[in-house]
N, C-alpha and C positions, 0 to 999 in steps of 0.2 A: 945423840939426840935425834928425835924423829923430825927430819926435815926432808921435804920433797926435792928432788934434784932438779926437776924441771921448773916448778913454779916458785920454790923457795918458801913454801908454807911451813910454819914451825909453830910450836906451842906459844901461846901468849897468856898473860895474866889478866884476870878480870874480876868482877864481883858477882857473887850470887846474892840476888836482891829478893828478900822475902816480901810477903803482903804487907807487913808493917814497915817496910822500907829499911830494914836492917841490911847492912852490907858485910858480906864475909868474903875474904879473898879465895879465889880459886884459879885453877888453870883450865884453859880451853885447848884441847888437843885436835889437830887436823886429822882427817880420815887418811892416814898414810899407811901403806902396806909394803911388805917386803916382796918384791917380784923378780923373777929371772927373765931377763929380756935379751933378745939378740942385738948386739951392738953392730949397727950397720957400717960403721967405719972400719972395724977390725974382723967382723964376721964371727966373733966369739960371744958366748952367753956371759952376761954380767948380772950380778945380783945387786939390785938397788932399792932404795926406799923411795916410793913414788906415790903420789896422790891419784885419785880418779881423774881429776881435772888434767893432771900431768899426762895420764895415759891417753886421754882424749886429744891432747895437744900433739903427742908423738904420732897418733894415728893420722891427724891432719898434716903433719910435716911429711910423713911417708907418701900420702896422697899427692902432695905438691912437689915431691922429689927433692926436698930439702936434705942437705947432708949435715949430720950431727954426730957427735961422739959422746956416748954415755959415760965413758970413763973420765972425762975432763969436765963434765957438766956440774957435779957437786962442787968442785974447787972454784968455779967461776962465781958462785953465790956468795962465798966467804969474804 
């Protein structure tokens, strides 16, 4: 399933509403992409599903010097 490992964004269900106010079920998908990033905890490259907001958050954490592990991030959300 397409879920961001940092923010936890995942697909949600909603309605497509027409001008006449008819409701049709639909899925709303987040902008999640597969990226290969360097894991600062281990020094190895890890392929992860991450959103653009998640990338910005990781960039901020690097600036602040926060220690994080990409390998264990996805399991924390479940």
